N, C-alpha and C positions, 0 to 999 in steps of 0.2 A: 504494499501500500503508499510504503513510505517513495519508490522509486514513481510510481504513478502519480503521486501529489506532485513531487518535482519534476517532473515531466512536464504535465499539465499546469503547473507553474512557471515553466521556460516559456510556452507556450504565451500565455495571458500576458508574460510582461513582453515579450517580443510583438504581439499583437497591438499593445496598449501602448509602447514605443511606435509601432508604426502609424498608428493611427496620430498619435501627438505630433510626431514629424512632419506626415503628410498636408496635414488639414494646415498648421501651425505655418506651415511654408507658403500654403497656396490658397489660404481661402480670401485672406484679401490681397487681390493684386491690385496695387497703387504704386507709384513712383518713389521711389527711395534713393535718394541721391543719384539721380539720375543723369548720365552726363547730355548737355544739349548745349546747341551751339548756338551764338549770337553773335552780330555784329555792330552792333552800336548799343546805348542807351533806350529802354522803350518803358513807359508806364505800362503797356499793357505785359511785359516780360517782368516786371519789380509786382504786378498784380497776382499775377500765377505762383509767380515764387514764393508769394507771402503765403499762399494755401497749396500749393505742390513742392513738393522735395526736390527740386532739381540743382543737378553742380553745373552752372554756368561755365561755359567756355568761350572766350574771346575770340575771334577771328577777324584778320585786317579786311576781308571782303566777304560776297557771298561764294566764289569762287573758291574760298578757301575752306569754308564751311562746309560746300558742298566736297570735296576732297576728303576731309574727316570724315564726311558722311559714308564714302564710297571704302575708307578705310574700316568703316563699322567701329568707327571709335564715337558716336554720337547718335544719339537716338532721334535727333528731330533739330532742325535751326528757325530760329526768327531772324528775320532780315527786315527793320525798319527801312522807309522808306518816306520821301518827301512829302507825299500826298496819301500813300496806301502801304502798309505792311506785306510780308508775305509768310507766312509760316510753313514749313517745310517737314512734310511727315513720313516717314521711312517704316512700312508695315511689315519690308524683310526683318527689323531688326527684332520688332516686336507687333503682333497685331493687338494684343491688348493695351501697349503702350500707346502705339497711333488713335487708340481711343480715349485713351486717356488723356493724351495732350491736345489732339483738334477740340476735345469737347471743353477742356479747361480755357485753351485760348481762343477761342469764339466767343465763349461768355466774357469771358475779360474785355476783347476787341470791342463788343456789342454793348458794354456797359458804360466804358469810356468814351463812345462814339468814333473807334479809330478804325475806317475802312480795312480789312484785310482779307486778303486771298491764300485758300489752302493749296497746296502742292503738293502731290506724292514723287517722290522718288522712289527706287528699289521697290517695285510693287510686287508684291506675292502671285504667282504664275495662278490658273485653276485649276491646278491639281495638287494647289499647297495654299487653298484661300486664306486658311485661319495661321498660317505660317507653322503647323503642329509636327512636322515629316521628321526634322532634326531631333522631338520628343519622342514619336514614335519610332525612330532608327536606335535610340540607345537602349530601347527595352530589348531585342533580340542580341544587338551585342554585348551588354552587359548580362544578359543571362546567359547568354553562349559560351560564353568567356568562363564565368562561374563555373556552371555546369561540368565544363569540358576537365576543370580543376578538381573539382569534388569527384566524380565519379572516375578519374582515371585513378586519383587518390584510394577510393573505395576499392575498386577492383584489382589495383596494384600492391595493394597495403603496404607501400610505401612513399613516403609526401615527397623524398627528394633524392632518385635516381639520377646518375649524372646523364643521363638520354633525356629526362624530362622536361629539361627546356626544350630542346627539338622538339620533343611530340607537342606541347604547347604551342610553339609557333608556327608548329604546321597546320594546326589546329585552328588558329587564328587566320591562315590565309586562307583555306579552305571555307569557314565560317563567313568570313569577311566577303567571300566571293560568291557565295549563296544569297546572304544576304541582297548585295547588291545585284544578284540577277534578279531576283524576285521584286526588290523594290522599284529598280529600275525599269529594265525593258518587259518585266511580267507584268508589273501592276502602273506604269506609269507615274509614279509618285513625285518622279524629279524626271528632266529630259535625259535621255543617252546621251546627250554630249559631257554630262557629268561623271559617268560610270567611272570612267577609267582616273579622274581627279578624288572621286569618293573613296576607291576602292583602298590605295594604302590608309586612309584614315581611316576606315573600318578594319583593318587588320593592325594599326597602331591600337585602337580603343581595345579592342579583343585581348589582344598580345599585353596591353598593361593590367586589366582586371586577372586575366589567368595567371599572368608569372608572378602578379603579387597575391594575390589568394593564394596560390600556391606556398609561398615564401612565408604568409602568415599560418597556414596551417602546419606547414614543418614545422615551425619556431614555438607553436600554441598547443600542438596536437589536435584534440578533438574540440578544444575552447574555440581554436583557429576558424573552424567554420562557423559557428555561431558571431564572431568579430567579423568576418568577410561580410554576414549577413547585414548586419549593425550598421557596418563603416560605407561599405560601397553601396549596398542594396538600399536599406531603409535610410540613414543620414544622408549618403551622396545621390541617392535618387532624390530625395525629395528637394534636396538643394542644386538640382541640375542647372536650374533656372531656363527650361523650355520656352515657358511663356515668354520668358524675358529677365534677364540676370538682375538688372535694375528695379523688376517687379517684387522679388524678394525682400521680405523684412532683413535690415541689415545684417543681424546678427547669422542669416542662414544664407547669406552671401560669402560672408567669412567663413563659415565652415564647409561651404562646398569648394572654396578654392584649393581645399586643403586635399579634397577627393577629384579621383579620373572623372566621375561622372560629368561636372560641370565644366571642366575642359574639353570633353567630348562633344559636348554639343556646342559649343562655341567653335569647338575646330572644324565639326561639320557645317554648322550654318554659315562661317565664313567663307569656307568653299563653295559652298551652295549658291551663295548669296551677293559675295563679296570681292567674288574672284581670287579670294585666297587670302586677301590682304588680313594681317594684324592675328596670323595662326602663329608666330613663333610659341608666344608664351604657351599655349594649351600643349602644342606637339612636344615640346620641353619636358614640360609637368608628366606626360602620358609616357616619352621615352625612357624620363628618367624612374616612373613606376615599372615598365617593363624591363630596366635594365636592372635596378636594385633587387626586384625579384629572381632574375636570371641570372645573377652572382649570389644573390644567399643560397639559392637553389645550389648551384653548381657546388660552392663550399662545403655547404652541407652534404648533399652528397657525394663526394669525394671523401671529406675529412672523418665526416662524421654521420657515414651511413647507418641506417637502421637495421635492423637484423630482421630479415623475412623466414616466418616459418617454414620448415622443410614441408613439403609435399607429402602426404603419406603413399608408399610405394604399394603397388600393387602388384599380385603375384606374378611370378614369372618376367619382373623387370630389370633389365639389367642395369649395372652402374652407369650405362651411357646416355640406357634410353631414362632412367631417372634423372639424369642431370639436365636431359633434353626437354621433358615431359613439362616440368615448370615453366621453363621459361616459354614454353610454346601456348602453354594454357594462359600464361599471365600476356601474351601479345593479342591471343584472339579474344580476354576479356576485355583488353584495351581500345581494341577497335570497335569491340560492342559499344563500349562506353563511351566513345568518341560519337558514332554514330546515333545514340539516342540522344546526346549534346546538339549534333547537326541537327537531328530531325526536328527536336523542341526548338532550336534558334529558327528552322526555314518556317515550322508554324508561327511561331512568332510575329515574325517578320511579315506572313502572307496574311493572316487574320487579323491582327490591329493595324494595318496598313490598309489593305482593302476596305475594312469596314470606316475607317476614320479618317483617312489622309485627304478628304475631299467633302466633305460632309455638302449635299444640296436634298433640297426639300422634295417631297415627293407624298401629292395628296394631304399637303400641308393645311389642318383642317381649321377654319375660319369662318365666322358668322357674319352675315350682309342683313340690313333692314332692308336694302333692295339694289337696284339695278344702278351702275354707275359707270361712265367712259373710263375714269380712273382704275377702276376694279376690274373690266374689260381689258384693259391694255396689259395689267399687272398680271393676270390670269396666262396672256403669250409667254409671258416673262418665267415665271414661275408654277410648278404643279401645285395649284390649289386645292383642297377640297372645300367649296363654297357650300355653305348651309343657308338659306333665308330663315329669316326670325319674324316674326310681326314688330320688336322695339328693341331699342337700344338694353332697357332691363332683361329683356329676354335675350339677348346676346349674353350678357352679365352673368345671368344666371345659369348658363351653359358653360361660361366661362368658371363661376363657383363648382361647377359638378366636374372638374377637370377633361373636358369633350375638345374644348376648342383650343387653338393657340394663340388668337385673335381674333377682333371683329373690324367690322369698316359701317359706318356709318351716314349714308351717301348725303341725307339731309344736312349733316352738319359738317361736311368734309372732317370727319374725325376715323382717325385709324386709332383701336386700341391694342394694345399690346401687353404681353403676358408674362413678365420675368422668372414667376416661379415656374412656369410649364419650361421653358426652355432660357438658354443663356444666349445663343444664337439667332433662333427665331426674332425678337425682338429688333435686333440688328439688319436681317434678313428682311424682314418686312419693311421695317421703317428706311431702308434705303433704296428699294423698289418703288415702294408708296410715292417717297417724295421727287424722285428723278423722274414718275410717270406725270405726277401733279405737275411740276415744273415745267413739263417739258408741252402740257396741253395748257398751261396758262392757268389753273385753278389751286386754290387755294387748298392747304393741308394743315389738320391739326394731327398732333400723335398725344397721347393718352395712355401713360401707363395704369394698369387695372390687375389688383391682385387681391383675392380673398382676404390671404394673408401676408403680412408684408413680409420679405426676407431681411432673413438678421441684418445686422449693420456692418456685423463681419463678415458676411455672404454677400457681398454685391453682386454679384454674377451669378448666384446660386448653383453654387459647383461642392458645395460642403456636403451633400447627401448622396453625389458620387463618391466623391472620396472617400467617404466614409465605408462606402460598401466593399471595396476590394481587402482591407483587412478583413472584415468582418468574416468575407468568405474565404481570406486563406488562414486564417484563424480556426475557421469549420474543420480544412481536411486536413491541417496540420494536425489539429489536437486527435483527431482519429490515427493518424500515422504515428503521433509519439506515444498515444496509450498501447498500441500494439507494441510498439517498438520496447516500452518500458514491462508489459507483460512478457515479452517475447511469444505470442500469439493473437491469432485474432478472433479467438473466441474467451466468453466469459459473461455468464448469467448477470452480472451486474456492470458490465461496458455499455449497454444503453442508458442506464441512470447515470453511470460516471460522465457519458458526454452530456448528457442532459443537463446536470450539475456545472458543468464547464460553461453550456453556454449559456446558465442566468447568471452564473459570477462576473463572463466574460462580457456578456451585454449590459450589466451595468456598470462596471469600470469602463466601456468604450464610452455609454452614455454620459459619464461622469465627466469625460476628457473633453469629447467634442461639445455637452450642453453647458452646463455649469461654468468650465473652465476654459474654455476655446470661443463659448457663444457662438457655436457655429450655424445655430438654428433657433428660433424662439423657445427658450427655455419653460415656457406654460405648455409645451408638449412633452416633459421630459419623463411622467410617466408611461404615457401612451406611445412614447418611443421605445423604452427597456425592453416591453415583452414582444416588440417587434423586430429589435436587436439581437435577440435569444432567439425567436425561431429560426432567424435567417441562419445564424450559428449553428444550431440543430440540425435543421434539415441538411446541411452539409454536411456537418458530422456525421450524422447517420448514415446517410448516401454512401459517403465516402468507407465507414465502417463496413455495410454491408457488401459492397465491391470487394474491399479487402479480403474479407471472410473468403466469397465465392470463387476469386481471382487469384489472391494473393499477391505478389508484388504488383500484379499487374493491373491490380483494381486500383492501387494509388494511381498508377499512371493514366489510367481511364476517369479517375476524377478528377484529375489535373487537366484532361485534357476534355472535359465535357463542362466543368466549372468556369475555368479560366480561359481555354484556347477558342472557345465556342459559345460560352454562355457570356463571359465579361464585354465581350466586345458586341454580343447581338444584343445590349442591355439598353442600348441608346443612349445612356448617361442622361449628363446634363445639358447634350444637346437635343435631346429629344429620339422618339423611334422615327417621327417623319423621317428624320436626316440620315438614315440609315440606307443600304443598299438594299434591294429586293431580297437577296439570300438571308443578309442579316435581320431583315425586320420578320421574315418570315420565321425562323427556329427559335426566336427568342422565346413567343409565348409559354413553350417546354420546358424551357430551363430556368432554373434560378434566379440566375442572377436580375435579369428583368422584371420578374415577379417581386423581386427584391426590393428594387430601387421603386418601382411603380407605389409598392403599399407603402414604402418609407415615407416615399413624397408625395404623394397626395394624402396621408393621414398627417403629415405637418401641414403644408402648405394649402390642403382642400377641404379640409376638414372631414378628412377621410372618405369624400366621397369616389366610385370608380376603383374602391379595391378590392371589388367581390371575388374577381377572377385570378387577381394575383396572391389574395389570400387563402384563396381555396389551393391554388397549384403549390403554393408554400406547405402548407398544410398535408397537402397528400404526400408531397415528400417526405416530410416529419413523419408521418402515422404507418404510413406502408413503410417507410425504411426500418423506422422503431419497429413493428409488428415483426418483419422478415427478420432481423438483427435478434430479436427477444427468442424468436420460432429455430432460428439457426445455432443458437448458443444454446438453447436448452434442450436440444437433440441431439447436440454435439458433435454435427454433421464434419468428418474427417476434413483437416487440412491440406488444402493443395501445396505437396512438395516443390518449395525452391531453393536456390541455394542462398547461402547467406549474403554472398556480393550480391546479387537481384535484389535484394532485399534491401541492402547498402544504397544500391546504384536509386530504388525508388521512392526510400523515405529524402535522399538527399535532395530528388527532383522537388518536392513538396515546398521545401525552405521558401527559395524568391522569387516565385511564381507571382509574378502581377505587381511585383515590387516595386519598378521604376515607371514614373506617371508621365 
């Protein structure tokens, strides 16, 4: 029992740290000491800097400011003129920073009565409209490097053989090539012209993570795996700055500078969108991680090798055959381990990139109180599913019931947007309606309407989506660690142990996200707790059943179903309407989407529209719980698997989905 409590306690701590790091880093994306170019004094700039944390850098003229932008040294620029000013925004540097800067400067200029033009440089391509590709690329590279290290270590039974460096460098090259082929020519997340410039970047990132992880594991032993997950995946991933480094809290900016993920994102973004400018520092840091890891592995492998247990000799085996057999078996195990890591890396690349690199609305549900030339024109640009309602109040009632992403009232030329339904739908609708109204010479008002306002520390409505990842991971890792601690997938109290863990973990995560981080309206605290526990329990019990039926393969199946297909199909903060068709179709049958809808609609839509989501999660939990009870009660035989296979499966569960 002591081993069980310790194992589940470790999972609880990691899950809690993951939730704390991820949400505290990303919940409030506002400028913090953001580098910004100016070419002269301006009352508009002074007004903005009094409210927004900008680090203004003076340049001699507009040309010098643009040169700084092209070198990825500034998020934008303000050019004062004699009669009017110019604000330069840089979406490729950060999509969300562009929104924050443009809104702040437009409001300040309007208040001061100063004419101002907004000009965009370094626009994002249609294949990456939100600038999320670099963050999505980080996920498979980070996880591929980690998995290659852990799986080879588990299968070879030594973390520092002299050939280990060559194996990990070789895997880095293969993993980088596979990721590049899938994301570039395969999916089209970036132009083919970037294939070769990005390939060495991918290799460097993977090698830095793999070699540094191997060195840490060799120095700290079993504790090294937890350290790698905590430092590189949890803390490093949270502080990577995929949405824009200067949007992170200052302490996360400084923490991230110590670990590879932040430098990896900077390197890939600058190669992808800034012609390879300003990549010296990230390349040096990543190279230093790889070199230091290789040196430590080489030194310890040569001068302080770990003893490898002798393999048992079979009957009739000669000395020569016995000498060759362990080496041959070890080589086969290593090849299998690397193949598992490569498959996981490829699936992460394909699934996460295809589902999220270019979100575009499909049948976006909005309500309207009548026909309008504006609405007709917008429908030709955006895939809308328009439902007519008799009045504006009826439209708002449908929004209250979580049925619509927005509404349009032709009589008052008012577009209603719903920030709690989607983080990008309000921006998407506002941009298209505003441009269309302007082209038709008609007025337009934009009104935000929400049944329950977003928490002040969650202005983009992304906390629920961020919270989902540690819940899912905590669910299946708890089942895996319980199996590891007891040495079996059978136990009559197993289901109750996992249910107890879910109750405790749900409360701990709830305390962190609610009262501590203020990530959602805290008056929902008591109703959120059982939902969080239900999500964890449904995943944990499902994982336990699959592990019982399939052995180590059950762990891999769980990870594949929950994180490789379930999480990308959840819709997340963007909303289901922004998923490609395949991901929209499979989501209703998997726990993550139902978990997200249940949680979001309970918090922000007073529990409307949760019947299906609640039913699906309860079915997963009840059916899996009943099946587990029957399997454990009748003591069905275990599927025989080798210790190495169990180790491989267990190690795979730790980092999945950890990088945002």
